[in-house]
N, C-alpha and C positions, 0 to 999 in steps of 0.2 A: 588469384593464386588456381583456384581449379581451371580457370578458361586458358591460362598461360599454359599450365602443366598439359593440359591437351592438346593445344597447337604447337607446343615445342616437341611433345612425344612424337606426334605424327611427321613433323617436318624432319626430325632427326632420324625417325624410322625410313624416310624417303632420300635421305643422303644429304639435307640441306646443312648449312653450318648456320646454326642459330645461336643468339642471345636472348636472353630474357630482362627486361627491365620493368619494374613496376613503380611508377611514380609515389614518390615518398609524399605523403598528404602534408607533412610540416615544411618541405621544400618546395614541391612542386603544384601543391593544391588538388584538387580533383580532376582525371582525365588529362588530356593532352597539354602540355606545357610547351612554350616555344623555347625556354631555354633548355630544357631537356632535349628536345627536338634538334637543336643547333648541334649539341654533343653528340646525339646521336649520328648526324649527318658527317660531322667530323670524324668520327670513328670508322668510317669507309664504309657504313651499312648501304646496301643497294636496294632492300625493300624493308618497308615497317609496316606490320600487322598489328593493329590495334584489337585486343581483345574486351569485351565487356565496357568498351569506351571508345569515344572518337565521333560519336554522331552530331555532338553540339564542338566538336573543335574547329570549327572552321579557319580561325586565324592561324594557328599552330601549323595546321595542317597546308595550307598555302605556304608558308615558311618554309617548311621542310622539302615540299615538292618543288620549291623555286631554288633549292640546294640540291637537285637532281636525285632526289628520293622518290620511289614510287610508293604509294599507300594504298593499303587494302584496309577498308574499317570493318569490322566485324562487331555490332553490338545490339542491344536489344532496348536501351534507354528511348525516351521519348524524343521524337525528330521534330526540329523547328521547321520552320516554314522554308528556310533555304538550307540545302544540304551542303556539307562539305565537298570541297574538291578534290576527292580522293580518287585513284583511279578506279577502285570498284569499292561498292558499299555493300555489305551482306547485311540483311536486317528483316527479320521475320515480318515486319509491318513496311517495309519501304513502299512509298505511294506509287511506284510503278512495278511492284511484286505482286505475288498471288500464292504465296505460301498460304497452306490452309490453316497453321495454327499458328497465331500471333504471338503467344503468351512464353516463348521461351526464353529461359534465363540467359545471360551473357555466357555463362559456359554451356549451354544447350546451342546455341549459334554455333560456338566452337566445335562442339560434337559433330554438327551437321557438314562444318567444312572438312573435320576430319573424314568423316564418311565418304564425303565425295572424292577426297584426295586418296584414300585407301581404295576406293570403288568396293565398298563391304562396310557393315556396321562393325566398328571396333570396338568389340565385346569387352576388351581389356581396359576401357577406359569408362565402361559404366560406373564403376564406383565413384571416379573423380567427378563424371557429370552430375551424380545423384548427390552427392555433397554439396556442389554448388547450387544445384537446383533446390534444395530444401532451405539451405541457409539463406537464399536470397527472397525466399518468401513469395516464389511466384505462382500461381494457381497450379496445384497438384492435381491438375486433369489432363487429359488427350496425352500428348508425347510426353510431356514432364512426369506424367504417373508412370508411364512405361520406362522412363528413365530412372526414376527412382525404384521401382520394383526390382527392375534389373539389376541395380547398383547394390542395393539391399543383400540380395541373393549373393552377389560377387563377393561382397564384403564378409558374409558369413562363411562362405564356402572356399574361395581363392583369395585371401586378403594380401594385399601387398603390405611391405613391411611398416610402411607409414600406419596403415590401419591398424596392425597387430601392436604398435607401440602407443598410439593413441589409446587403444582399449585398454591397455595396461595402466596408463596413467590415469585415465577417467574410471577405473574400476568396473569395465564392462566386458561381461564374458562375450566373446565372438558371435557365440550363436545366439546372442540375445539382443544383438544391434538392430535398431529400428529408427525410424524417422525421427523420434526424440532423442536417442543417441546422437543424432548426427546435431539435431537442433540445440541440444542443451548440453553434450557434451564434447562432441568434435569441433563444430563450427566455432564455437567463442574461443577454443584454444589457438584455431588457426587464425581467426580474426584479430587474436590480441597481438600478432606481430605487427601487422600493418597499424593497429592503432596505437601503438607506441613507438613505433618506428619503421624500419625496412621491412615490408613485407616479402620481397624478393625471395628469402632464404625458404619461405613456405613452400615454393615451387620445388628448390632442390630436394626438402624433406618428402614431399609427395612422391617424388621420382627417386628416392634413394632406394638402393637394393642390399645395402647392407645392414644388417639386424643392428648390431651394437650402435653404429652411427643414428640410425633412425632412432633408438630408444635415447640416445643423448639429446636430440634434437626434441623429441616429445617431452621430455623432463624439461628443457628448457621452455617450450610451449606453456608448458602447464604451470611454471614460475612465472612467468610473462600474464597469463591469464589472472593469476592471483594478485599481480600489480593492476592489472586492468581493473579489477573488482573494487579494489580499495580506492584506486583514484576516482571511479564511477559515484562510488558512496559520497565521497568528498566534494565532489563537483555538485552531484544532484542537494546536497545539504545547502551549499552555498546559494544555488539556484533556485532552491525552496524559499531561501530567507529573502531573495531580491522578489519574488512574487508577492510573499506575505506584506513585505514591509515598502516595497515602491509602489504607490498607487499606479503611477503612469504605466509601470509594467503588468502589474496586477489585473488592471481595470482594462486591459485590451483583448479584444475578441482573439487575436493572434498573439501568443506570447511569445517574445523574444527578449532572452536574457543573453547576457555577453560579460565575459570576466577574462582580464588580463592573465596570460600565464596558465590558462586552463589549456589542457591536453587535446588538441583539435581533433585526435583519434578517437577520443571516446564520447565526444559530444553529442554522437547520434543516439548513443545509449541513453545518455542522461535525457535529450530529448523524448525519447520513447516513454521513459520513468516520468516525467512531468506531465505527457498526454495521458497516462495512466491515472494520474493524481486528480489533474484539473479537467480532463477531456475536452482541451481546447488544441488548434493548431499551434505547433511549438517548433520555434527555431534555438538553437543553442550554438552561440558563436564564442569563438576563442580570440582574444584581441591581442595585436602585438603590436604598441606603440612605437617600435624602431621603424617598421614598416607602414605604420599608419592602416592597417589592413584587418580585419576581422572574417576568420575563416570558421566554416561550422556545418551543421546540419539541421535538416528540417523534418519533422515528423508530423504527419497530418490526420483528421479524422474524416468519417464520411461526409459528403456534401460539400467539401472543401479541397478543390483539386490542385496541391501544393505547387507542382510543375505549371500549371496553366497560369495560376495567381503570381506566380513568381516571374513567369515570362513578361507579365503586362509591366513589370518593375525592372527590365532588363537595362534600361538606362543608369539605374546606379549599381548595377551588379557588374564586378569585374568579369564574372565566370558564375556559371551555375549548371546543373543537370539534375536530371532524376526522373521520378515518377510521380503518379498523381498523389499518392499515400508517401513519399519520403525524397529528400531531396540534398543536394549538397551545393554549397555557394560560396563565393568570396565577394567582399564589398570593403569599401572602405570604411575607418571607423565612423568618420562623421556623418554617414549616409545610414548607421543603425538606426536613429530614431525616425528618420524620414520614411525608413522600409516600415517600421512598427505602425507609424500613422497611416501609411498608405494601405498596409494589409489588413488593418482593423477596419478601416473604410470598406475596402472589398468584402470583408466578411459579414459586415453588415448588411451590405447591399445583395447579398448572395445566400443568405443563410438567415434561418428565421430562429426563435430563441430554443424552440424543441429540437433543432439540431443542436444544440450544445449539451443535449441532457443523452447521456449514455443509455443504450437500451440493450439489454440480454435476452434476446429470444430463447426460450426454453424450446428444447426439442421433444423431450421424452420426460415428462412428468412420472413420479415413480413414488410408491411405498417402501419403505425400508425391506418389507419382507420379501419383495419381489426381487432382491439384488441377491445373485449368487456368482460364484467362481464360473461354474460352467456358461452360465448366458454370456458374463464379460469374454471368455475366451473363444465362445462363437464370433462375438462381435468384432474381435480382432483380426478374423479372417476378412474383413473389409479394409483392413490396413494396406498401404499406408495412408495415414491421414494429413491434412495440410490446408493451405490457401485454398478457399472455395471446392473442398472436401473435407470439412472439418469434422473433426470427431462431434457426435451428438453431446449437445449440453444438457445434463439433466437436472430437474428440479426435485427437491424434497421440500414438499408442503407442510407448514404448521407442525413440526416436529420439535421437539425440545433438547437442551443440552444436558446432557448427565455428567458427563466433566470436561473441563476447559483449563488449559494452562498454556503459558508460553514456552516456546524451547529455542535452542539456538544459543550461540555465543551471547549474542546480543540481545536475546529474546526476541527476535525479529519474526519468528514462526510461531504459527497456533495449531495445537493438538487438542482434538475433540473426540466427545463420543455423541453422536446424535442419533434422534430416533423417539420411539413413542411404544408405549403398550408392552415395554419389556424387549424391544428389538432394538437394536442400536448397531451404529456401522461406526469404524475408526474413520476420523477425519483429519486431513492435513491442511493447512493453509499457509502456503511460503508467503513470506513476507506480508502477512495478515495478523503478526502479533498483535498490533494496536486494537484489532477487534475484541479482544479479552477487557479493555477498558470500555468497551462500548455494548456489550452483551451480558444478559445476567439469565441466570437459569430459572426453570420455573414458568416461562412464557412461550407463547407458539412463536416461532421463527421458520421462514421459508429460506432453503439454502439452494444455489445455484452452482453447478461445477461438474467435474468430469468423476467418473467412476475407474480406479484400476485395481490391478491385483498386485497387493504386496506380499512378497514371497520372504519370509523368515524361516530359517533353520529348517527348510524344506515344507512348512506350514504354506498354504496360500488363502488368504484371506482378501475380501473386496476393502478399498478404502476410496473413501469420497476426497476427493481433491478440490478443494473451496474456492471458487471464483468471487462469489459475491454473495450477501446476506439481506433479506428484508424482514422487516416485522412492523406491524401497527399497533401492537402491545405497548402501554406504557411500561417502564421498567424501573426497578427500584434498586439504588448501588447501595448495598451495605457498607457504611464508614464507621460505624459505631465501635466502641472499645477501644482496642489497642491500635487503631489505624491512628498515626499520627499524619498531622497535617501535610508535611513536607511529602508523605509518602504518595497522598491522594492528589495533593493539588495540582500537581503537574499533569493528570491524568484527566482532568477536567476541560472541555472545550469553553475557556473562560468567556469569549465572546458571545455565546449561545447561553449563559448560564446566568443566574440571578442567586446571590447569597442572602439568606434570609434570618433574622433574629426574632425571637418573641420577646426579649429582654434585652432593654437598654445596656445594661453592664455587658452582655457579651460583646457588643460591638468593640469596645475598649479592651476585651481580653482577648480578642483576634487581631486587633487592629496592627499589631506589629509584623503578622505574618501572611496576613490578607491584604494585597493592594487593592483589590477590588472593592467597589461600593459595598457596604453591608446595609441593608434596608430592613428597618425595624418596621415588623408587621403593626400595620394599622387595622383596628377591628372595624371603625367605620370606614375604611377604605381599602377592602379586601383584593381589590384588582391592585395588587401591590407593585406587579411586574408584567410586561408584555412578553416576557421569555419564556420558553416553554420548558427550560432544564432549572430546576431550583436545587439548591443547597439548604438543606434546615440545618442550620449550625446549634440549634438548642431545642431543649422541650418546650412546647408551649405551656403556657399559664393553665390552660385546660383545654380540653377534647375539641369543644366549640370552637377555639381558635383555628385549629388544624382543619376542621371539617370546613369552616368559613373558606380558606385560602382554597381548600381542593373545590368549594363549589363555584369558586370565583374565576378560575382558571385551568383550562384543560392542559393537564402537564404531560410531558412525555418522558421526561426523566425525573426522579427525585433522587437524590443524593442524602441519604439519612445519617447524619452526624451526632445530633442529639447530645450536646455536650451538656453537663450539669457540674456546678462547682462544687456540690455537696449532694451526694446520695443518701437518701434515707431508706433505700429498700432494705438493705442487709440490717439495719436497726430494727426496722418495721414499725409498727404502732404500737405504743405500752398498753399493755392489757388493761382491764378494769381493775384487777386486782393490784397491779404495779401503781395504778393512779392512787388506789385506796391506802396502799402501805405507805406511800410517798406522803398523802396529804395527813395521814396519821401522825407519821415521824413529824412534819412540821408543825403539829397542833401539839405535840410534845415539847418541842424545842423552843416554840413561841417565837422565838427570832433565830434566823440561820444564815451566816455569813455565806454565800454560794461561793463567791471568788475564792476563799481561802479552803474550804472543805470538800467541795463539790468532786474533786477527783477522789479524794479518800472515801466518800459514800459510795463512789460509782466501782471502786474497787471492791469495796465491801459487800456490795449487791450482786457484783457483777455484770452491771449494766454498763451502758457507755454512758460519758460526759455528755453528749449530743442529746440523748434521749432525757437526762434530768432536765437539762436547761429546758427542752420542749415542755416537758411536764409542768415545769416552773412557770413557764409562759402561759400555758393554758390556764394554769390557777391565778395568773395574775390578771388575765382578760375577763375571765369569770368572776373577779373581784374576791376571790377567795383568800389571796394575801396581796401585800404590798412588797413593791420591791424598788428600793433607792440604795443607790451607791453599793449595789451588789449585796445590800441585805435584804432578805426576804423576811416579813413578819404576817402573821397569820391574821386574818380578820375576824374579830367576833361577829358572831349571826350574820354570816355572808348569804346573800341572796340564794334562793335555790334553783341551780339551773343543771342542764345535763351538761355533760362534758362535750357532747357533740354538737353543742349550739355555740363552741367557740368558733370564731373564724380562722383562728389558726389550727385547729383541729381539723375543721372542714378542707383548708388548703393543703394539710399533710396528707389527709386521705385521699385526695387529687392528684398530688403529687406521687404518692406510691402508686397509684394506679395508671398513671402514664409511665411512670419509669417501668413497671410491669410488664405494661404492654408494648411501648415503645422503645425503651433503652434494653430490657434483658430478653424479650421473647425471642425465639428462635426465627431466624430469618423466613420461613416458609410462614409462620404465624404472623409475622410483622406484614408481610407481602398481603397476605388475606385481609388481615384488617383496612389495610388503605384500599385494597380491591372493593370490596364492599363499600366504602364510602366514595370513591371515585365512580363506582356504576349507580350509584344513588344519586351523584351529583349531574352524570350525565341524563339518569330518567328525569330528573327535576327538570332540567335545560330543554327535554323533549316536549315534555308537559306543558310545558309554556307556550 
């Protein structure tokens, strides 16, 4: 759109009769299309100028030339060994050329043609070339950088009608337009046209001189962009399901997913989302059973030149073109599996395992106390930032989370305060809401990201924009008390997690809601699982069991649920005076029907029925009474024994201590309890 706008503007200014056509990716695929070229020739066209495409259009260009139409190709994409038979080819990296800067975007090439035709720099087109340069993700250095600086200045000071309208619908003040406004505000709205249908009206919009019409079109673009966002979310979800559930797809070093009826206009965005999630070269294809073709987009990672690797497979590609990091293609549906197998093999040959591990290079490690608005404003003087002139990536090392919550309509985003020693910074993580289920407070965590100025009600504050997190600390997730299983089960990575019970009856209790295997802890084999995440479903029978588990396995995450069928903590342990009174009562009665009279006695004394049952069991174990068919009888001349010598008394004491420590302790105290024992286990292991 920006390339066509530039070329059409200059040609019209010089008196030419010009029409523009942008290939509809749903009908024509990407780039030159023979059918479209035949229609152009039939319309009486004398000269065809391609912008931002054409360098790989050998066949269609041969056809239209044979029909008497002259062709000028202006492009910046990778050129194949055999160039098309055009009258002229204008390309910054032409094999016979010597242009000093080869990284122009397609709109940049069009701008240079316009400059030559005007015989001066067309300053009125700086805004359009800036939009295209930023949106095409070319290196923001050299001449590209100059275009963007000049273009942003023009948009702020002398905005065309389309820019004013885009600023309105995106909620941007004209004097605040920067490279991020273009990349995340204007660019996606303009691109939504071509992703969902015909992009040609975008050129009319950029050239529109009527305020009302420009605003109407901008509103339409805004609506289309929302549709595009919904489509991307839906297809991404389907694509992830394929990767996770189909071994042939998921195990490949190059991910290739294809879906019938997927919108071919948004598959490039979906591919980017998959690269972000899996860090593998990715191709997303929309298939059409009626034509037998698959059309789509590719996104790559470092060390895998997507264009070069596809070029090796041109025998099964109907058409393709692009860059090392991104490409578009069309192929037969029957060849999708073959392409996956070939690219998988090529990746194994050219890449190491380390190449599949994403690395974030921290440019500036900081302490929270070093961050202030004045420094950030000074840094903005280096703008604009972009490809090969990126904003610095900041690192905040070994800080802690003060507050954390999910935000957004679907709770997709994350809002936090992070820092230490009383100094904290507001933090936002877009599309990082899932981290709320993977991070806990009270541990040292390192954060990587950008730092921006957030202005609200006239007040400026630094805000950390989260890219990634790292921690070596073990984590405790508190699932006790009111946390229903249905609320936390879906938040746990099941494949990496072992469910552990200390009592056999716990297994049957959870069998209907937990489909995963529940392991009953065996004191004779504490190496219960090889997994480093564990859910502790119930309380251990004693502290030693839990300590044994912690010694046997270096755990990274502990999910503490600690279900108990009958808590004793609120009843507590009967006092010695209560035992004396109850025993004296039984001696007076000689015989006491527990089943019939226990409730009445409990009400009379203000004690719980459970406490009276427990005291009865203690007396029975110590042989102070006999109990048969619910009838308690006093034993004459019983043995002299301490209450504490009863096993049931000892077990209750242990249970009360466990409940107090593990079930009802504040999170901070519970974590400290685990921390002490985990460090002891590590120390013992090191001494061995």
